[in-house]
Backbone bond lengths (Angstrom), bond angles and torsions (degrees), N, CA, C in turn:
res aa  C-N    CA-C-N  psi(-1)  N-CA   C-N-CA  omega(-1)  CA-C   N-CA-C  phi
1 R - - - 1.440 - - 1.503 116.40 -
2 T 1.257 118.89 129.57 1.470 118.62 -176.85 1.491 108.05 -129.06
3 R 1.267 115.67 147.57 1.622 124.03 177.67 1.496 106.05 -89.63
4 P 1.305 116.76 156.47 1.440 121.62 -177.67 1.477 114.11 -59.91
5 V 1.273 125.11 145.08 1.423 124.05 -177.66 1.428 113.41 -69.99
6 P 1.403 116.43 130.35 1.419 126.97 -171.88 1.521 113.12 -74.56
7 P 1.341 119.71 162.22 1.517 115.78 174.80 1.500 108.67 -54.77
8 P 1.339 114.90 150.74 1.473 127.12 -179.22 1.468 115.58 -55.07
9 H 1.339 117.25 -30.56 1.526 118.98 178.41 1.447 105.20 -163.18
10 R 1.344 113.48 162.84 1.454 123.78 173.72 1.512 117.18 -99.30
11 A 1.224 113.37 123.90 1.583 115.22 -176.89 1.470 110.56 -68.84
12 P 1.354 116.39 133.58 1.498 116.46 178.69 1.503 114.91 -63.07
13 T 1.296 118.53 152.82 1.536 121.47 -178.94 1.506 105.71 -63.51
14 P 1.320 121.10 136.90 1.408 124.61 176.98 1.525 107.50 -55.60
15 G 1.406 109.54 133.64 1.600 118.87 179.31 1.461 114.25 84.47
16 C 1.416 116.36 -3.68 1.440 119.26 179.61 1.435 114.61 -108.33
17 L 1.328 123.08 142.61 1.480 122.22 174.80 1.433 111.98 -64.57
18 P 1.453 118.63 144.96 1.492 118.36 -175.46 1.567 104.73 -68.98
19 Q 1.408 110.73 140.95 1.424 119.46 177.43 1.554 110.28 -86.56
20 P 1.366 118.32 168.10 1.392 117.90 -166.79 1.621 106.93 -64.15
21 M 1.341 113.74 -39.22 1.526 112.89 -174.45 1.397 115.28 -71.60
22 D 1.424 120.77 -14.41 1.396 123.19 177.39 1.477 113.91 -54.09
23 R 1.280 115.99 -37.42 1.582 119.84 -177.53 1.577 110.88 -85.33
24 V 1.292 115.84 -8.92 1.478 112.08 174.44 1.438 114.71 -75.21
25 P 1.310 120.05 114.15 1.535 125.36 -166.54 1.549 113.07 -68.60
26 F 1.263 116.36 -28.40 1.472 118.43 -175.03 1.665 113.74 -158.03
27 V 1.208 110.15 126.66 1.619 117.93 178.28 1.472 110.58 -115.81
28 G 1.215 120.71 123.06 1.421 128.75 177.38 1.592 112.29 -119.96
29 C 1.407 111.96 140.80 1.501 116.13 -178.69 1.515 104.84 -132.35
30 I 1.323 112.08 133.32 1.453 121.08 176.69 1.456 114.92 -101.94
31 N 1.280 118.70 126.46 1.489 125.96 -175.32 1.434 114.47 -146.87
32 L 1.300 123.46 125.68 1.446 119.59 178.70 1.530 111.76 -73.73
33 L 1.253 122.73 149.82 1.472 127.25 178.26 1.527 108.87 -60.56
34 E 1.232 118.65 -30.85 1.473 125.90 -173.58 1.472 109.96 -79.23
35 R 1.372 116.19 -13.19 1.461 120.27 177.11 1.537 116.31 -108.99
36 N 1.337 112.66 60.37 1.528 113.74 -171.91 1.536 108.32 -66.17
37 D 1.290 115.74 -24.85 1.559 120.99 -179.85 1.540 107.08 -54.95
38 R 1.396 115.46 -47.82 1.438 120.16 177.63 1.386 112.97 -64.06
39 Y 1.377 120.40 -41.72 1.403 127.61 178.08 1.520 112.86 -50.92
40 E 1.352 112.51 -54.22 1.425 122.27 175.95 1.530 114.47 -55.91
41 M 1.353 113.30 -41.12 1.438 120.34 -179.94 1.546 109.31 -69.43
42 M 1.122 125.26 -41.85 1.368 130.92 -172.46 1.580 110.56 -76.54
43 T 1.428 112.70 -33.74 1.436 118.87 175.59 1.511 109.65 -64.17
44 E 1.305 115.92 -41.33 1.528 118.44 174.04 1.439 116.64 -64.66
45 E 1.372 113.46 -36.92 1.507 118.09 172.08 1.533 110.71 -62.82
46 F 1.100 122.17 -41.22 1.519 122.33 179.63 1.487 110.36 -69.15
47 K 1.271 118.79 -35.90 1.452 125.77 -174.39 1.569 103.54 -69.49
48 N 1.372 117.95 -41.24 1.444 122.73 -177.04 1.663 111.70 -63.94
49 I 1.353 112.94 -31.63 1.456 111.12 174.86 1.553 117.09 -105.36
50 G 1.307 114.05 13.25 1.431 122.64 162.77 1.479 113.18 79.86
51 I 1.361 117.58 30.13 1.391 123.71 175.90 1.572 123.38 -122.99
52 A 1.372 109.64 10.52 1.435 116.21 -172.36 1.439 114.58 -55.47
53 E 1.385 117.65 -36.57 1.454 120.07 -178.95 1.536 112.17 -73.65
54 R 1.175 120.89 -7.72 1.589 125.87 -174.16 1.432 114.71 -100.16
55 V 1.481 117.15 -16.55 1.320 117.18 -171.82 1.502 116.37 -83.40
56 H 1.469 114.14 131.23 1.410 121.76 173.01 1.557 112.78 -85.36
57 W 1.307 109.63 110.80 1.490 117.87 175.36 1.448 118.70 -81.19
58 H 1.261 119.96 130.64 1.355 125.88 173.61 1.531 108.57 -119.15
59 R 1.294 115.93 105.75 1.519 126.79 -168.88 1.428 115.29 -125.14
60 P 1.329 114.66 73.79 1.602 115.32 174.93 1.379 113.67 -83.17
61 H 1.352 116.42 173.08 1.485 121.59 163.49 1.491 112.61 -73.33
62 K 1.238 120.09 164.12 1.480 127.42 167.98 1.480 106.85 -49.47
63 H 1.339 118.73 137.64 1.527 116.58 -171.07 1.526 104.97 -91.26
64 K 1.381 108.62 143.70 1.455 113.50 -173.67 1.495 116.05 -68.30
65 D 1.349 117.41 -16.17 1.375 122.90 177.58 1.622 117.05 -98.85
66 G 1.248 110.47 8.08 1.505 115.92 178.90 1.550 118.68 115.90
67 G 1.242 116.78 165.89 1.538 122.30 -178.10 1.535 110.72 -70.92
68 R 1.386 121.60 -32.01 1.439 121.66 -173.46 1.661 105.45 -66.50
69 I 1.289 113.13 -47.43 1.469 116.25 -179.96 1.447 109.47 -71.10
70 G 1.303 121.12 -46.79 1.510 120.28 175.59 1.438 117.63 -50.49
71 C 1.384 112.35 -42.14 1.408 118.86 -176.60 1.578 109.65 -69.16
72 F 1.274 116.79 -46.33 1.458 119.04 -177.36 1.632 105.01 -66.08
73 E 1.397 120.13 -46.45 1.338 118.21 -179.27 1.631 112.54 -56.49
74 S 1.221 115.42 -34.89 1.538 122.67 179.18 1.482 108.41 -66.63
75 H 1.188 122.17 -46.21 1.532 124.08 -179.98 1.438 107.48 -62.30
76 L 1.414 120.98 -50.48 1.466 118.71 175.50 1.480 114.56 -57.82
77 A 1.243 120.85 -35.67 1.475 123.37 179.78 1.626 108.66 -67.70
78 V 1.300 118.59 -33.95 1.430 120.70 175.27 1.572 107.50 -69.59
79 F 1.352 120.65 -44.58 1.351 124.29 169.35 1.431 116.21 -45.36
80 Q 1.324 114.79 -47.02 1.503 118.14 -173.26 1.501 106.71 -68.98
81 A 1.326 115.80 -40.73 1.497 120.81 -177.30 1.613 106.96 -56.94
82 A 1.373 114.80 -48.33 1.383 125.47 178.99 1.436 114.41 -52.12
83 L 1.359 111.52 -44.77 1.437 118.67 -173.57 1.501 110.31 -78.59
84 K 1.418 115.96 -31.00 1.435 120.24 168.36 1.583 117.05 -59.85
85 A 1.250 110.41 -32.87 1.429 117.97 179.34 1.537 111.92 -85.24
86 D 1.249 116.68 -1.65 1.511 125.87 173.41 1.540 104.51 66.82
87 A 1.359 116.18 42.41 1.588 116.67 177.16 1.479 105.64 -81.13
88 P 1.356 117.28 139.11 1.548 118.51 170.56 1.496 110.13 -71.54
89 F 1.324 119.31 -27.02 1.391 123.17 173.70 1.482 114.69 -150.25
90 A 1.280 123.81 171.22 1.402 121.50 -177.60 1.604 105.17 -139.46
91 V 1.381 110.41 157.56 1.415 113.40 169.75 1.610 104.67 -117.71
92 V 1.259 115.78 131.10 1.558 118.29 -168.33 1.645 99.39 -123.24
93 I 1.356 106.98 135.59 1.459 115.38 -174.00 1.424 112.74 -140.08
94 E 1.375 115.44 128.06 1.411 122.57 -178.16 1.547 108.02 -86.43
95 D 1.291 114.68 173.42 1.525 119.30 -171.07 1.454 117.34 -95.49
96 D 1.272 114.67 18.86 1.581 117.46 178.02 1.395 114.73 -125.52
97 V 1.430 112.66 44.81 1.525 115.86 171.92 1.563 107.10 -135.24
98 R 1.327 111.93 177.66 1.480 120.51 168.23 1.550 101.44 -139.41
99 F 1.473 106.37 149.99 1.390 111.30 176.25 1.461 120.28 -69.47
100 A 1.294 121.93 133.82 1.542 124.00 -170.97 1.548 105.14 -80.13
101 P 1.289 115.16 161.69 1.507 120.87 178.31 1.495 108.48 -59.53
102 T 1.381 115.37 -21.77 1.507 118.50 -168.34 1.708 103.72 -98.99
103 W 1.279 121.93 14.01 1.382 124.82 -172.97 1.595 113.55 -53.38
104 Q 1.400 113.11 -36.24 1.530 113.48 -177.01 1.513 109.47 -74.04
105 K 1.292 114.24 -35.50 1.504 116.56 -177.56 1.555 108.06 -65.45
106 S 1.404 113.29 -39.45 1.419 117.35 -178.63 1.540 113.18 -61.91
107 F 1.367 115.45 -41.90 1.465 120.24 -176.55 1.536 104.92 -78.23
108 M 1.274 124.16 -26.56 1.463 119.36 172.53 1.462 114.70 -67.96
109 L 1.399 113.10 -32.66 1.533 118.47 174.06 1.503 111.50 -71.32
110 L 1.403 118.15 -34.01 1.357 115.88 174.03 1.529 114.56 -61.97
111 M 1.386 115.02 -43.32 1.362 120.44 -177.14 1.537 106.84 -64.79
112 A 1.316 117.92 -30.96 1.498 120.29 -179.19 1.509 107.31 -69.95
113 L 1.300 120.09 -38.05 1.494 119.22 169.42 1.435 118.82 -63.51
114 V 1.288 121.44 -33.89 1.398 127.30 173.34 1.474 109.63 -66.51
115 D 1.286 121.74 -38.69 1.473 125.27 -176.97 1.490 111.00 -82.55
116 S 1.326 118.90 -11.74 1.427 121.54 -163.84 1.594 110.67 -78.08
117 G 1.325 110.70 -18.23 1.641 115.39 -173.52 1.444 112.47 77.24
118 V 1.298 124.33 6.59 1.418 128.94 175.96 1.551 106.63 -81.75
119 P 1.350 114.35 121.58 1.536 113.50 178.48 1.506 112.19 -58.77
120 W 1.409 114.43 134.26 1.529 116.66 176.53 1.486 101.84 -150.56
121 S 1.383 110.88 161.01 1.383 123.36 -176.34 1.499 111.61 -125.97
122 H 1.340 124.01 -39.21 1.454 126.35 167.84 1.433 111.61 -156.94
123 A 1.299 110.90 157.17 1.636 119.34 -172.10 1.520 105.89 -139.17
124 S 1.274 109.71 133.63 1.638 118.94 173.32 1.428 106.86 -81.30
125 L 1.406 113.33 133.35 1.379 121.18 175.39 1.625 108.42 -116.60
126 Q 1.270 112.01 9.26 1.544 122.95 -176.90 1.491 113.73 -93.36
127 N 1.320 117.44 162.69 1.408 121.23 -165.50 1.614 112.84 -90.10
128 S 1.412 113.99 -6.35 1.406 115.24 -173.32 1.591 102.44 -147.58
129 G 1.333 119.20 174.45 1.386 123.40 179.08 1.477 114.33 101.32
130 G 1.244 119.48 -14.01 1.493 119.89 177.56 1.537 112.38 -61.71
131 E 1.398 112.92 124.74 1.565 113.88 -176.02 1.500 111.63 -110.02
132 V 1.310 120.06 -28.92 1.510 118.07 175.49 1.532 110.60 -168.61
133 R 1.376 109.13 145.59 1.370 117.05 173.47 1.453 113.88 -77.72
134 L 1.296 121.92 139.65 1.557 125.02 -179.84 1.485 109.68 -122.73
135 T 1.238 122.90 48.81 1.430 127.26 -176.59 1.461 107.97 -62.34
136 K 1.339 110.36 134.04 1.507 126.28 177.11 1.525 112.23 -112.04
137 S 1.427 121.56 151.09 1.265 119.62 178.86 1.507 112.50 -60.70
138 G 1.273 116.60 136.58 1.462 123.84 -173.87 1.459 118.65 88.37
139 D 1.337 122.94 -0.99 1.303 127.18 -178.64 1.573 116.89 -67.17
140 E 1.385 112.30 -37.59 1.435 121.67 174.59 1.462 113.59 -52.83
141 A 1.315 118.16 -42.01 1.471 128.04 -173.65 1.446 111.58 -78.60
142 S 1.409 116.74 -36.38 1.436 123.02 -169.18 1.498 117.53 -103.40
143 I 1.439 113.78 -24.55 1.551 111.41 177.40 1.509 111.29 -98.24
144 P 1.280 114.12 142.42 1.520 118.01 -174.62 1.489 110.01 -59.65
145 S 1.222 116.50 146.75 1.465 121.23 173.14 1.493 114.69 -60.01
146 G 1.389 117.92 128.99 1.521 120.99 -176.64 1.538 105.80 108.91
147 I 1.311 119.75 -11.75 1.470 117.85 -179.53 1.586 105.28 -122.39
148 F 1.238 112.58 146.17 1.602 121.54 173.46 1.410 112.21 -143.40
149 R 1.305 111.13 146.70 1.526 121.14 175.63 1.488 112.28 -63.00
150 G 1.358 117.25 128.93 1.458 112.52 170.96 1.406 110.74 -168.92
151 A 1.337 116.88 -172.02 1.487 121.63 172.85 1.488 110.84 -121.82
152 F 1.265 115.82 149.46 1.520 121.84 -171.23 1.570 111.75 -140.71
153 Y 1.366 108.02 153.81 1.502 117.76 162.12 1.541 111.51 -92.12
154 F 1.313 112.49 173.68 1.561 116.92 171.43 1.446 106.24 83.74
155 T 1.347 112.43 150.64 1.492 119.97 167.15 1.358 111.93 -140.68
156 R 1.398 120.88 46.41 1.384 128.50 178.95 1.574 113.81 -74.31
157 C 1.267 113.35 -31.78 1.420 117.96 179.11 1.513 110.92 -160.48
158 Y 1.203 123.18 108.70 1.523 123.60 179.27 1.522 110.56 -149.23
159 A 1.336 110.00 164.66 1.491 116.10 173.04 1.500 106.72 -109.78
160 I 1.323 119.74 148.24 1.447 122.49 -179.75 1.688 106.32 -147.22
161 T 1.312 103.70 140.74 1.521 114.43 -174.39 1.553 109.87 -81.08
162 R 1.262 112.24 158.69 1.541 117.63 176.71 1.548 112.52 -53.59
163 A 1.289 115.71 -46.51 1.547 118.98 -176.25 1.545 106.45 -66.28
164 A 1.334 120.47 -36.97 1.527 116.74 179.93 1.532 107.20 -71.31
165 M 1.220 122.01 -37.23 1.500 122.03 -176.86 1.629 106.43 -67.50
166 E 1.231 115.88 -38.35 1.495 118.62 -174.03 1.556 101.80 -70.78
167 A 1.337 122.99 -41.48 1.477 123.06 178.04 1.439 112.03 -59.47
168 A 1.364 116.19 -42.41 1.472 121.40 -176.35 1.520 108.18 -63.69
169 I 1.315 115.89 -47.37 1.499 120.62 179.35 1.568 109.13 -58.30
170 R 1.402 112.48 -45.58 1.530 110.43 177.13 1.490 120.55 -53.88
171 T 1.344 114.12 -39.68 1.376 120.93 -175.95 1.550 108.55 -83.93
172 G 1.192 118.53 -30.49 1.489 118.97 174.00 1.443 116.72 72.91
173 I 1.307 118.21 -175.55 1.464 124.30 -177.81 1.474 113.26 -71.09
174 T 1.224 118.87 132.41 1.580 128.75 -176.57 1.497 108.08 -125.37
175 R 1.233 114.49 -170.88 1.507 122.36 174.64 1.603 109.80 -74.98
176 A 1.293 116.18 -16.23 1.492 118.76 -177.67 1.542 113.40 -75.64
177 H 1.310 118.09 151.35 1.411 119.99 174.94 1.677 102.81 -76.19
178 V 1.216 112.29 152.54 1.594 116.82 -174.70 1.619 111.81 -55.13
179 D 1.215 113.95 -43.14 1.530 113.59 -177.74 1.481 112.63 -64.54
180 V 1.231 116.78 -35.77 1.596 119.49 175.05 1.500 106.46 -69.07
181 A 1.243 116.62 -43.38 1.490 116.92 -179.31 1.544 113.62 -56.93
182 L 1.326 112.34 -45.99 1.467 117.59 179.92 1.448 119.05 -70.92
183 A 1.372 115.22 -28.61 1.375 125.13 177.85 1.571 108.75 -72.87
184 V 1.298 121.89 -44.97 1.356 125.04 -178.95 1.584 109.12 -70.11
185 A 1.355 117.39 -48.17 1.415 121.87 -175.51 1.479 111.71 -56.88
186 N 1.470 118.78 -36.73 1.331 126.31 -172.18 1.598 111.07 -108.56
187 W 1.169 120.66 21.32 1.446 123.91 -177.96 1.583 109.58 -54.43
188 G 1.325 108.23 126.88 1.482 114.26 176.16 1.474 110.40 96.06
189 Q 1.246 122.00 -16.25 1.566 126.47 -179.87 1.508 105.68 -126.95
190 G 1.379 118.47 27.37 1.572 118.61 170.67 1.471 101.33 -106.80
191 F 1.278 112.88 152.27 1.391 126.07 176.98 1.539 117.19 -138.65
192 I 1.260 112.83 156.11 1.547 114.98 -175.05 1.624 101.26 -127.29
193 V 1.497 107.74 133.84 1.416 114.81 -177.35 1.443 106.00 -110.83
194 R 1.421 111.18 134.54 1.521 118.32 179.63 1.599 103.04 -139.66
195 P 1.366 111.08 133.92 1.407 129.06 9.27 1.504 110.15 -74.63
196 A 1.365 112.08 159.24 1.419 116.72 -174.26 1.554 109.09 -82.42
197 A 1.517 110.33 155.51 1.541 114.09 -176.92 1.465 108.77 -82.32
198 V 1.385 125.36 -20.20 1.324 126.03 -171.48 1.630 110.56 -134.94
199 L 1.264 117.05 156.25 1.495 121.90 177.35 1.552 102.67 -117.95
200 D 1.385 108.20 146.51 1.507 112.34 177.05 1.475 113.53 -72.06
201 V 1.288 117.33 143.11 1.513 121.40 173.96 1.539 107.21 -109.22
202 P 1.323 117.32 119.25 1.500 113.73 -176.89 1.595 108.16 -65.93
203 S 1.336 110.22 130.61 1.491 119.41 -177.40 1.531 104.38 -155.54
204 A 1.277 117.41 142.95 1.456 119.93 172.01 1.474 112.96 -58.77
205 S 1.388 117.90 133.18 1.480 120.92 -178.77 1.394 113.18 -74.62
206 D 1.275 118.96 141.73 1.513 130.55 171.36 1.530 111.97 -83.96
207 N 1.424 112.39 -5.50 1.379 114.58 -176.81 1.561 114.97 -102.18
208 D 1.332 121.63 158.75 1.483 118.44 -174.97 1.579 102.63 -98.23
209 W 1.369 113.96 107.38 1.403 112.31 171.57 1.413 120.16 -89.00
210 A 1.336 117.61 -2.91 1.391 125.36 -171.90 1.613 109.88 -67.44
211 E 1.333 117.20 -16.60 1.422 120.48 -175.86 1.400 109.68 -64.15
212 G 1.449 119.69 -21.72 1.552 117.31 -177.44 1.501 110.22 -97.81
213 G 1.266 116.58 13.50 1.477 118.04 177.53 1.543 112.00 104.68
214 W 1.353 115.69 -168.75 1.490 121.30 -173.99 1.456 108.85 -72.02
215 G 1.387 121.53 -35.66 1.459 118.11 -179.37 1.533 117.96 -65.12
216 P 1.341 116.90 -45.90 1.492 116.84 171.58 1.563 118.56 -63.42
217 W 1.393 109.39 -28.99 1.500 119.27 -178.83 1.587 105.66 -68.16
218 L 1.407 113.05 -47.53 1.462 115.10 176.40 1.494 117.46 -53.64
219 A 1.462 109.53 -47.47 1.418 121.57 -179.54 1.527 111.51 -57.33
220 G 1.412 117.05 -40.92 1.269 120.59 -177.73 1.608 112.15 -69.23
221 Q 1.318 114.37 -39.32 1.427 118.24 -179.32 1.587 110.83 -68.86
222 M 1.333 116.88 -31.60 1.571 118.67 176.41 1.403 107.29 -69.28
223 Q 1.352 126.29 -35.66 1.453 121.77 -178.49 1.458 116.14 -56.23
224 G 1.332 117.92 -9.55 1.436 121.69 177.75 1.574 108.67 -84.97
225 V 1.411 117.27 -15.40 1.413 123.17 177.29 1.567 118.38 -109.42
226 T 1.377 110.30 -44.01 1.437 116.66 -176.17 1.523 111.20 -165.05
227 H 1.304 117.23 144.19 1.511 124.15 -178.62 1.593 105.75 -103.52
228 L 1.348 114.09 8.27 1.509 117.76 -178.05 1.540 113.64 -51.61
229 P 1.433 116.53 -50.13 1.390 112.68 -173.26 1.565 108.16 -66.65
230 C 1.258 123.56 -31.39 1.532 127.67 -176.75 1.559 101.34 -65.42
231 V 1.369 119.93 -47.65 1.466 113.75 -178.94 1.507 114.37 -69.29
232 V 1.361 119.49 -31.85 1.431 118.75 177.40 1.460 112.57 -65.43
233 A 1.425 113.98 -42.44 1.587 118.62 175.10 1.465 111.58 -58.86
234 D 1.239 117.67 -38.59 1.486 126.12 -177.28 1.516 106.02 -58.05
235 R 1.437 116.57 -58.03 1.293 117.57 -172.92 1.564 119.02 -72.95
236 W 1.420 110.85 -23.41 1.456 118.20 167.25 1.540 110.57 -62.75
237 K 1.158 119.10 -50.54 1.444 125.85 -167.48 1.572 110.48 -74.43
238 T 1.405 116.25 -33.70 1.553 118.61 -176.77 1.393 109.20 -105.21
239 G 1.336 124.16 -17.49 1.379 117.65 178.99 1.521 119.21 -117.80
240 V 1.302 116.73 -25.35 1.518 119.87 -178.73 1.539 107.56 -94.72
241 L 1.347 118.76 -61.50 1.407 125.89 -173.66 1.471 112.52 -45.30
242 P 1.411 120.41 -51.36 1.516 120.50 175.43 1.491 118.37 -48.69
243 R 1.312 117.62 -18.83 1.459 119.31 176.35 1.556 114.83 -79.58
244 F 1.265 114.22 -16.97 1.499 117.62 -176.58 1.515 116.88 -123.13
245 Q 1.448 111.67 -13.61 1.581 115.99 175.58 1.419 112.89 -121.90
246 A 1.272 109.29 152.80 1.452 120.10 -178.96 1.646 108.95 -66.31
247 G 1.298 120.09 144.41 1.392 120.86 -179.52 1.547 116.04 -61.63
248 E 1.384 107.88 -36.83 1.553 113.14 179.63 1.484 111.39 -61.61
249 A 1.369 118.13 -41.98 1.507 131.76 -179.28 1.527 106.71 -56.38
250 M 1.292 113.27 -55.43 1.455 121.12 -178.25 1.567 113.94 -60.43
251 E 1.290 109.40 -48.30 1.486 115.04 179.67 1.574 108.12 -60.58
252 A 1.309 121.68 -43.07 1.479 120.95 -174.37 1.570 108.91 -70.27
253 V 1.401 121.38 -31.70 1.408 124.54 166.51 1.425 116.26 -59.47
254 A 1.313 115.99 -46.94 1.479 120.01 -174.24 1.502 106.93 -74.67
255 W 1.237 118.41 -37.00 1.550 117.56 -175.69 1.567 108.52 -73.40
256 T 1.334 122.37 -30.42 1.408 123.27 171.57 1.457 111.06 -66.16
257 K 1.386 119.49 -42.26 1.477 121.54 173.39 1.501 110.41 -57.80
258 F 1.289 126.76 -51.48 1.340 128.08 -176.67 1.601 110.87 -62.00
259 M 1.317 112.61 -42.62 1.459 113.73 -175.60 1.542 112.02 -74.91
260 S 1.382 117.78 -7.20 1.477 122.55 -178.69 1.670 103.03 -84.67
261 E 1.200 117.40 -12.73 1.459 121.71 -177.75 1.615 109.78 -69.03
262 P 1.274 121.99 140.46 1.486 119.43 -177.09 1.582 106.34 -65.25
263 G 1.233 113.41 135.27 1.481 124.13 176.21 1.517 120.12 73.89
264 A 1.315 115.53 6.96 1.431 122.06 177.34 1.446 113.27 -61.48
265 D 1.410 120.55 -42.17 1.384 120.66 178.94 1.502 116.36 -58.14
266 Q 1.324 118.04 -17.68 1.435 119.75 -176.27 1.578 102.63 -79.78
267 H 1.247 127.24 0.17 1.525 123.27 -176.04 1.514 104.03 -122.03
268 L 1.313 120.80 20.41 1.593 117.94 176.13 1.511 109.48 -69.22
269 P 1.268 120.24 141.65 1.393 125.88 174.48 1.454 106.48 -64.73
270 A 1.308 112.71 151.70 1.513 119.96 -178.78 1.533 109.94 -57.67
271 G 1.328 111.69 139.70 1.445 118.34 179.90 1.501 118.78 77.85
272 T 1.408 117.44 9.46 1.395 118.64 -179.46 1.536 106.98 -122.75
273 S 1.314 113.71 159.14 1.481 119.86 179.17 1.545 109.56 -119.60
274 A 1.350 113.83 166.36 1.398 124.18 -179.18 1.427 111.78 -68.45
275 A 1.379 119.55 -18.30 1.471 120.41 -173.97 1.508 114.51 -74.17
276 E 1.358 112.37 -32.27 1.503 119.53 -174.93 1.647 108.09 -131.06
277 P 1.268 117.14 153.35 1.464 119.99 175.39 1.461 110.18 -76.18
278 P 1.362 119.95 147.06 1.423 120.41 170.84 1.502 121.03 -42.47
279 G 1.281 128.91 136.14 1.337 130.57 -176.94 1.568 116.39 87.98
280 V 1.260 114.54 7.60 1.338 123.37 178.30 1.552 106.41 -111.47
281 C 1.412 117.13 123.18 1.444 120.20 176.92 1.434 112.48 -126.58
282 R 1.320 116.39 173.40 1.422 123.35 178.83 1.452 114.38 -111.44
283 S 1.380 115.91 137.75 1.350 118.42 173.86 1.541 116.30 -68.05
284 A 1.259 120.91 143.12 1.528 121.83 -179.88 1.597 106.14 -62.17
285 A 1.331 114.83 -29.71 1.512 114.10 -174.55 1.449 114.68 -91.23
286 S 1.366 116.76 -6.54 1.455 119.11 -175.46 1.509 103.52 -150.76
287 P 1.392 115.03 139.19 1.473 118.26 176.63 1.468 111.41 -82.05
288 R 1.359 121.96 0.48 1.370 118.60 -178.22 1.612 112.42 -71.95
289 A 1.218 116.16 142.07 1.386 120.25 -179.41 1.564 114.38 -64.47
290 V 1.275 121.03 133.85 1.356 124.22 -176.90 1.645 115.00 -123.64
291 P 1.239 117.16 113.23 1.420 116.69 -171.04 1.595 110.60 -64.11
292 S 1.304 119.07 123.36 1.415 120.41 178.76 1.581 113.11 -65.23
293 S 1.259 115.74 -16.04 1.500 121.19 176.43 1.431 113.01 -62.73
294 K 1.410 114.05 -23.65 1.446 118.38 171.02 1.528 120.05 -69.78
295 M 1.417 108.77 -17.58 1.407 119.64 -176.37 1.554 112.22 58.84
296 W 1.250 121.26 33.71 1.450 124.05 172.95 1.458 112.85 -59.03
297 A 1.329 114.08 129.55 1.486 113.33 -174.77 1.601 112.20 -59.59
298 V 1.316 113.71 -32.62 1.525 112.80 -175.72 1.496 113.45 -62.04
299 C 1.275 113.15 -24.15 1.591 115.80 177.57 1.545 113.49 -92.49
300 C 1.307 115.79 -14.30 1.499 116.29 -172.93 1.420 108.42 -104.71
301 K 1.344 126.33 8.52 1.444 118.95 175.32 1.462 112.89 -86.93
């Protein structure tokens, strides 16, 4: 069940400066009808930041085929609603977060990315899930401070462009989890915004993480207690490791990890393979992978 699509934006109060959320054209929130507790929590969260009347709610029942499919279906439904509203991009929020004290700065940074002219497809606004930095030559000069190019897990709060939503709908639901699908499909054009706009709220997951093995299963169980391990892993992988490891090596490891997820290969961008991340090409003289971010002439001819 969905509610009617809200107006595309909220006009600022006369005499007041526009607020960061005034320029966000569409906000969607996903919540199961069986989780009214989360609905009430999120309603209060939206009221607290002044956008309660703008939120498009997607509130289905639990999916008969399980949480993975239900979650994927819900995100695609929000995409369809955003496209129907002719939104150039949307912010999608799940029901297990609270807005951080830094939410305004986060959305200001998001709009700075939108205005920067840097091609982007989706951007994490959440406090965890960052898997790898994917820095390219020129990023420091072109990307607003506080944002970095990267790939991330989780879909608790993120922005996504019209083109990326259309591509996701065309591919449809696969064996992949929706966060893996979006990360793979938009590799190299994903970004992570810090500080985060939302903080994770410990809550038992309605999704089935066991499909990925004991590791994901354990992570899913821990989310009912704390998200601290996920936050620590995020900071380690995106903040500490880049000081000691080459970007190409980190990207290769992260790509292999994403591609090991069931169904990930069904979301590969056109012209790419599971063997190497998008943007990596091989020299005609050498079979060694050469990152195109280096802009080596041998790969760009």
